[in-house]
C-alpha positions in Angstrom: 71.9 -90.8 17.8 74.8 -88.3 17.6 74.2 -85.4 19.9 76.2 -82.4 20.9 75.6 -79.0 22.5 77.4 -75.8 21.5 77.5 -73.8 24.7 78.6 -70.3 25.7 78.0 -68.7 22.3 75.5 -66.3 20.6 73.0 -67.7 18.1 72.2 -65.4 15.2 68.9 -65.4 13.2 67.7 -62.9 10.6 66.1 -60.9 13.3 68.1 -61.2 16.5 71.3 -62.3 18.4 70.5 -64.5 21.4 72.7 -65.8 24.1 71.8 -69.5 24.0 73.2 -73.0 23.8 72.5 -74.8 20.6 71.4 -78.5 20.8 72.1 -80.7 17.8 70.9 -84.2 17.5 71.2 -86.6 14.6 72.2 -83.9 12.1 69.3 -81.6 13.0 68.8 -78.6 15.2 67.1 -80.0 18.3 66.6 -76.7 20.1 67.9 -73.6 21.7 68.6 -73.8 25.4 69.0 -71.0 28.0 72.7 -70.3 28.8 74.0 -73.0 31.1 71.1 -75.4 30.4 73.1 -77.2 27.8 75.6 -78.4 30.4 72.7 -79.7 32.6 71.2 -81.5 29.6 74.5 -83.1 28.8 74.9 -84.3 32.3 71.5 -86.0 32.2 72.0 -87.6 28.8 75.1 -89.8 28.5 76.9 -89.5 25.2 76.0 -85.9 24.6 79.2 -83.9 23.8 79.8 -80.4 25.0 81.6 -78.1 22.6 82.6 -74.6 23.7 81.5 -71.7 21.6 82.7 -69.1 24.1 83.2 -65.7 22.4 81.8 -67.0 19.1 78.6 -66.3 17.1 76.7 -69.3 15.6 75.2 -68.6 12.2 73.3 -70.8 9.8 75.7 -72.1 7.1 75.8 -69.8 4.1 73.8 -70.7 0.9 75.7 -69.4 -2.1 73.2 -69.3 -5.0 75.7 -68.3 -7.7 78.7 -70.5 -8.1 80.7 -71.8 -11.0 82.3 -75.1 -9.9 83.6 -75.5 -13.5 83.1 -79.2 -13.8 82.7 -80.7 -16.4 85.0 -79.3 -19.0 87.0 -76.7 -17.1 88.4 -78.8 -14.2 91.8 -77.1 -14.4 90.2 -74.0 -12.9 88.0 -75.8 -10.3 86.2 -79.1 -9.8 83.6 -80.5 -7.4 86.3 -81.5 -4.9 88.3 -78.3 -4.7 85.3 -76.0 -5.0 83.2 -77.6 -2.2 86.3 -77.8 0.0 86.7 -74.0 -0.6 83.0 -73.5 0.3 83.4 -75.4 3.6 86.4 -73.3 4.6 84.4 -70.2 3.8 81.4 -71.1 5.9 79.3 -72.0 2.9 77.3 -75.2 3.4 75.1 -75.1 0.3 76.2 -74.2 -3.2 74.0 -73.8 -6.3 76.1 -74.5 -9.3 75.7 -72.7 -12.6 75.1 -74.5 -15.9 77.6 -72.9 -18.3 80.0 -75.8 -18.2 81.3 -77.9 -21.1 78.9 -79.2 -22.2 76.3 -76.8 -20.8 73.3 -78.2 -18.9 70.8 -77.9 -21.7 68.9 -81.1 -21.1 68.2 -83.9 -18.6 71.1 -86.0 -19.8 73.7 -83.3 -19.1 72.1 -82.6 -15.7 72.1 -86.3 -14.8 75.7 -86.7 -15.9 76.7 -83.7 -13.8 75.0 -85.1 -10.8 76.6 -88.5 -11.3 80.1 -86.9 -11.4 79.4 -85.0 -8.2 78.2 -88.0 -6.1 80.7 -88.9 -3.4 83.0 -85.9 -4.2 81.2 -83.1 -2.3 82.3 -81.6 1.0 79.1 -79.5 1.1 75.6 -79.8 -0.4 75.2 -78.8 -4.1 72.2 -78.1 -6.3 72.4 -77.7 -10.0 70.9 -75.2 -12.5 69.6 -76.0 -15.9 70.2 -73.4 -18.7 67.5 -71.7 -20.7 69.0 -71.0 -24.2 68.0 -70.4 -27.8 67.6 -74.1 -28.7 66.3 -75.9 -25.6 62.9 -74.6 -24.7 61.4 -78.0 -25.2 63.8 -79.4 -22.5 62.8 -77.1 -19.7 60.1 -79.3 -18.2 62.4 -82.4 -18.5 65.2 -80.5 -16.7 62.9 -79.7 -13.9 61.7 -83.3 -13.7 65.4 -84.5 -13.7 66.1 -82.4 -10.5 67.3 -78.9 -11.5 66.9 -76.5 -8.6 66.6 -73.4 -10.8 67.2 -72.1 -14.3 69.7 -69.6 -15.7 69.3 -67.4 -18.7 72.3 -65.4 -20.0 70.9 -62.2 -21.7 74.5 -61.0 -21.9 77.7 -62.8 -23.0 79.6 -64.7 -20.4 81.9 -67.8 -20.2 80.6 -70.1 -22.9 78.6 -69.1 -25.9 75.0 -69.7 -24.5 72.7 -67.4 -26.4 69.3 -66.6 -25.0 66.1 -67.1 -27.0 65.4 -64.4 -29.6 63.2 -61.6 -28.3 60.1 -63.1 -29.9 60.6 -66.4 -28.1 61.5 -64.9 -24.7 57.9 -64.8 -23.6 57.5 -68.5 -24.3 60.7 -69.3 -22.4 59.5 -67.4 -19.3 56.1 -69.2 -19.6 57.8 -72.6 -19.7 59.9 -71.8 -16.6 56.8 -70.4 -14.8 55.1 -73.7 -15.3 57.8 -75.5 -13.4 57.6 -73.2 -10.4 61.4 -72.9 -10.2 63.3 -69.6 -10.1 64.7 -68.2 -13.3 68.0 -66.4 -12.6 68.9 -63.8 -15.3 72.2 -62.4 -16.2 70.8 -59.0 -17.1 73.0 -57.3 -19.6 72.0 -56.5 -23.2 74.0 -58.7 -25.6 73.6 -56.6 -28.7 74.7 -53.4 -26.9 77.8 -55.1 -25.6 78.7 -56.7 -28.9 78.3 -53.4 -30.7 80.5 -51.5 -28.3 83.1 -54.2 -28.0 83.6 -54.1 -31.7 84.0 -50.3 -31.7 86.3 -50.1 -28.6 88.5 -53.1 -28.6 91.0 -51.6 -31.0 91.2 -48.3 -29.2 93.4 -49.3 -26.3 93.7 -51.8 -23.4 92.2 -49.6 -20.7 89.6 -50.3 -18.0 87.7 -47.2 -19.1 87.2 -48.7 -22.6 86.1 -52.0 -21.0 83.5 -50.2 -18.9 82.3 -48.3 -22.0 81.9 -51.6 -23.8 79.4 -52.8 -21.2 77.4 -49.6 -20.5 75.2 -49.3 -17.5 72.1 -48.7 -19.6 72.5 -52.2 -21.0 72.1 -53.7 -17.5 69.1 -51.4 -16.8 67.4 -52.3 -20.1 67.9 -56.1 -19.7 66.7 -55.9 -16.1 63.6 -54.1 -17.1 62.9 -56.6 -19.9 63.3 -59.6 -17.5 61.0 -58.0 -15.0 58.3 -57.2 -17.6 58.4 -60.8 -18.8 58.1 -62.0 -15.2 55.0 -59.8 -14.6 53.4 -61.0 -17.8 54.1 -64.7 -17.2 54.2 -65.2 -13.5 57.8 -66.5 -13.7 59.8 -66.2 -10.4 62.7 -64.0 -11.7 65.9 -63.4 -9.8 68.3 -60.9 -11.2 71.9 -62.0 -10.8 74.9 -59.8 -9.8 73.4 -56.4 -9.8 76.3 -54.0 -10.4 74.9 -50.5 -11.3 72.9 -47.7 -9.8 70.7 -47.9 -12.9 70.0 -51.5 -12.2 69.1 -50.7 -8.6 66.7 -48.0 -9.7 64.8 -50.5 -12.0 64.6 -53.1 -9.3 63.4 -50.6 -6.6 60.5 -49.5 -8.9 59.7 -53.1 -9.8 59.5 -54.3 -6.2 56.7 -51.8 -5.6 54.5 -53.6 -8.0 55.9 -57.2 -8.4 56.4 -59.3 -5.3 58.1 -62.3 -7.0 61.1 -60.4 -8.5 64.2 -60.8 -6.4 67.9 -59.9 -6.9 71.5 -60.3 -5.7 74.7 -58.5 -5.6 78.3 -59.7 -4.9 81.1 -58.7 -2.4 83.3 -57.4 -5.2 80.8 -54.7 -6.1 80.5 -53.7 -2.5 84.2 -53.7 -1.8 86.1 -52.7 -5.0 85.8 -50.0 -7.6 87.3 -49.1 -10.9 90.0 -47.2 -9.0 91.4 -50.6 -8.0 92.3 -51.4 -11.7 95.9 -50.0 -11.6 96.7 -52.3 -8.6 94.8 -55.4 -9.6 95.0 -55.4 -13.4 93.2 -58.4 -15.0 92.1 -59.7 -11.6 89.5 -57.0 -11.6 87.9 -58.2 -14.9 84.6 -59.5 -13.8 81.2 -59.6 -15.6 79.3 -57.4 -15.1 82.2 -55.0 -14.4 83.1 -53.4 -11.1 82.3 -49.8 -11.5 82.3 -46.4 -9.7 82.0 -45.3 -6.1 78.5 -43.9 -7.1 77.4 -47.4 -8.1 78.9 -48.9 -5.0 77.1 -46.4 -2.8 73.7 -47.2 -4.4 74.3 -50.9 -4.0 75.1 -50.5 -0.3 71.9 -48.5 0.1 69.9 -51.2 -1.7 71.5 -53.9 0.6 70.7 -52.0 3.7 67.1 -51.1 2.9 66.2 -54.6 1.5 65.9 -53.9 -2.2 68.7 -56.4 -2.7 67.6 -59.8 -1.3 70.8 -61.8 -1.5 74.6 -61.5 -1.5 76.2 -64.3 -3.5 79.8 -64.7 -4.7 79.5 -65.4 -8.5 82.6 -67.6 -7.7 84.2 -67.9 -11.1 87.8 -69.0 -10.7 90.6 -68.7 -13.3 94.3 -69.5 -12.9 96.6 -66.4 -12.9 98.5 -68.0 -15.7 95.4 -67.6 -17.9 95.4 -63.9 -17.3 99.1 -63.0 -17.2 100.4 -61.3 -20.3 96.9 -61.1 -21.8 95.2 -57.9 -22.9 92.2 -56.8 -20.9 90.0 -57.8 -23.8 91.4 -61.3 -24.1 91.8 -62.2 -20.4 89.0 -64.4 -18.9 86.5 -62.7 -16.7 85.6 -63.8 -13.1 87.0 -64.1 -9.6 87.0 -66.7 -6.9 84.9 -65.8 -3.9 83.7 -68.8 -1.8 86.4 -68.3 0.8 86.3 -64.5 1.0 82.6 -63.6 1.1 82.0 -64.3 4.8 85.2 -62.6 6.1 84.3 -59.5 3.9 80.8 -59.4 5.3 81.9 -59.9 8.9 84.4 -57.0 8.3 81.5 -54.9 7.2 79.7 -55.8 10.4 82.7 -54.5 12.4 82.7 -51.3 10.3 79.0 -50.8 11.1 77.7 -51.2 7.5 75.8 -54.5 8.3 74.5 -56.3 11.4 75.0 -60.1 12.0 71.2 -60.6 11.4 71.7 -58.8 8.1 74.3 -61.3 7.1 72.0 -64.2 8.0 69.2 -62.6 6.0 71.3 -62.0 2.9 73.3 -65.2 2.8 71.0 -67.8 4.4 67.4 -67.0 5.1 66.5 -65.2 1.9 68.4 -67.6 -0.4 66.6 -70.6 1.2 63.2 -68.9 0.8 63.8 -67.9 -2.8 65.3 -71.2 -4.0 62.9 -73.5 -2.1 65.4 -74.8 0.4 63.5 -73.6 3.5 62.7 -74.7 6.2 65.4 -77.4 6.0 68.2 -75.0 5.1 68.9 -71.3 5.8 68.1 -71.1 9.5 68.9 -72.6 12.9 65.2 -73.2 13.8 64.5 -76.6 15.5 64.1 -79.2 12.8 66.4 -77.6 10.3 69.6 -79.3 9.1 72.4 -78.5 11.5 74.4 -76.6 8.8 76.2 -73.9 10.7 79.2 -71.8 10.9 80.9 -70.4 14.0 82.5 -67.0 13.5 85.0 -65.0 15.6 84.3 -61.2 15.1 87.6 -60.3 16.7 90.1 -62.4 14.8 91.9 -60.6 12.0 93.2 -62.1 8.7 95.0 -60.8 5.6 93.4 -62.3 2.5 96.0 -64.0 0.3 95.3 -65.9 -2.9 98.1 -68.5 -2.2 96.3 -69.4 1.1 93.0 -70.3 -0.7 91.8 -73.8 -1.3 90.3 -73.0 -4.7 92.5 -74.1 -7.6 92.6 -70.5 -8.8 94.9 -69.4 -5.8 93.9 -65.9 -6.8 91.7 -63.2 -5.3 90.9 -59.5 -6.2 91.0 -58.9 -2.4 94.7 -59.7 -2.3 96.4 -58.1 0.7 93.2 -56.8 2.3 93.0 -57.1 6.1 89.6 -58.1 7.5 88.3 -58.4 11.0 85.9 -61.4 11.5 86.5 -64.9 10.2 84.8 -68.3 10.2 86.4 -70.7 12.6 84.3 -73.9 12.3 81.8 -75.2 9.7 79.3 -78.0 10.3 77.3 -79.9 7.7 74.3 -81.7 9.2 76.0 -81.7 12.5 79.4 -83.0 11.3 82.4 -80.8 11.6 83.9 -80.3 8.1 86.3 -77.4 8.6 88.0 -75.9 11.6 90.5 -73.0 12.0 91.2 -72.7 8.3 91.7 -76.4 7.7 89.5 -79.3 6.5 88.8 -81.7 9.2 88.8 -84.8 7.0 88.6 -85.8 3.4 85.2 -87.5 4.0 82.8 -86.3 1.4 79.6 -85.7 3.3 77.9 -83.4 0.8 74.8 -84.4 -1.1 73.3 -83.5 -4.4 70.2 -81.4 -3.7 67.1 -81.7 -5.9 63.6 -80.4 -5.3 62.5 -83.8 -4.1 65.4 -84.2 -1.6 64.8 -81.0 0.3 
């Protein structure tokens, strides 16, 4: 049995930071030991390695519930190898992969094909979504049986033309998902509103202001309200993706007073960037839903800090710079890489006093594991959990550069930003997979996660 003890560090949960040694045995957390007790245990148990964590904080590995690994069909942007390597370097040990690939994951065959492609090529663990679209309501139960970890519905347009059920059929779709017991993640923007305004505005100029007008905030609020009402009526466990507006926060705040099974997420780009960054970033700032005003950002931070927002996820959606260069704002692809930058940005927010380390654990590990059925195996460092963990140095500084990223995109909207706080080592089930910004080996230790494998 492989055993080691991380000694001299501080262990972080969603409620506290404790000076303790972490004991890991056979890929699981075996226990927390009083400072110094780890060295005594190692002396009494031959073969137990001692690993110094002096000056470091030990967090559960991050669970990113919103990732586009792009395979199959868009491997030039990212694939299972490059995307999960990027995750490991960013301290992310579990990824949930979105279904709007080519082909989209509309049935059990597409899901099983995707799982087969991933086997043996993953550096971290990955679970796969199934899509809920206009033409596959009869496949929802089969997708769940085939191992989908959750479902995704695109109420608004995004990469790929995956239209949701018509309004009359939405109730039936929510009912079908409710029967599976799996979460339904909703991209909450109103498609008809967006298509109307895009047609009116696209010929008026290539400005970020016109782009924002084409996806008005009331469209997010209306779609969010619709999804919540359907959740209340059907009992579906609805999770609102990438909340970006003050109006969306208001709807969710009211809903959470009456509906305990509605949850939501936001993303680092909404907490860090605003529309004022457009002149500097150009098409790198084109993300769906859009990055908006300082007013929206302020309300999102309030919702993160008071618990209305449950999760921070990346919406990792990489594109090559060559695909954006020379394109109009309307024609450029939308999305940004985020797997390697989320944790440094959040740690920087800890140093700035906007978050605590337990907040980071709650938002990126504990709550994701609870919402998506991964607890108690994932999301914490409690005894018996998988020893998925990341060591972070809150003092180390780094300038974020796209060219230094492992993602194939080699691009980030956070280009040139200096952060204080970085991941320095990532473990998956007790195996070191990344250290000091480099992969430790090319061994693919990641597994495909299904509800039965948790």
